[in-house]
N, C-alpha and C positions, 0 to 999 in steps of 0.2 A: 436567531436566538445562540448560535454558537461563533457566531463573527470574532473575530481574532481570537479563537481555540486555536492549540496546537494538538495535535492528536498524533500519537506514535500507534502502527497499525504493524501487529505480527500476525504476518500466514505462516502457517506450518502446512507439511503433506497431509491432505485429507480433501473429499469431498467438499466440506464446509468451506473450503477458496474459493469455490464460486459466491458461495453466499458474502463472502466477504469484499468480493467486486462491488455488490450491491451496497453493502456497507459505506463503500468507500466514495462510491456517487453519492450516497444521499449524506452521509455527513460536510461533503465538499459543496452540495445544493444549499449544502445550513448554514454555507460563511465558515468553516473551519479549513483550518491548514493542515492538511493530511501526508505526513510519510509513512512510507510501507518498507518493512522488512519481513523477506522471504528465505524460508530454508530451502536448502535446495531441493527436495522432497515436493515442496510447493509449488515451484516451476515444471514440475512434469504436469500439475492440472491447469495452472495459467502460468499464460506467460507473462513478466515482469514487465512489457511495452503495455500489456492493458492496464496495471495500476498506476505507470508512466498518465496514459493517456487519462486516468483517470482521476487521479490526483493532481494533475499536472506540477508536477514533481519527481526527482531521480528517485527509481526504486533502489535498496542494497539486498545483496543477494550475499553479500561477504562483509564481515563485520571488519577485517581489517583492510577492505580498499574504501579509500576516504577518496567520496565525491568530491567535498568541497575540506580540502584540509586548513 
């Protein structure tokens, strides 16, 4: 259904960050290429490694830190 679609998921600090994990998993299972960017506050609820494992992509926590320049 979402094969070949690219999704950018922004996660901010709040209890909904846990729900974003489930959303990431479902999007990937549907065939989407999911990239996650997190605020510093979001990392207090869920570690970036969790989203990295679920999305199979690097997670961005700093807008100025280029993982793929």
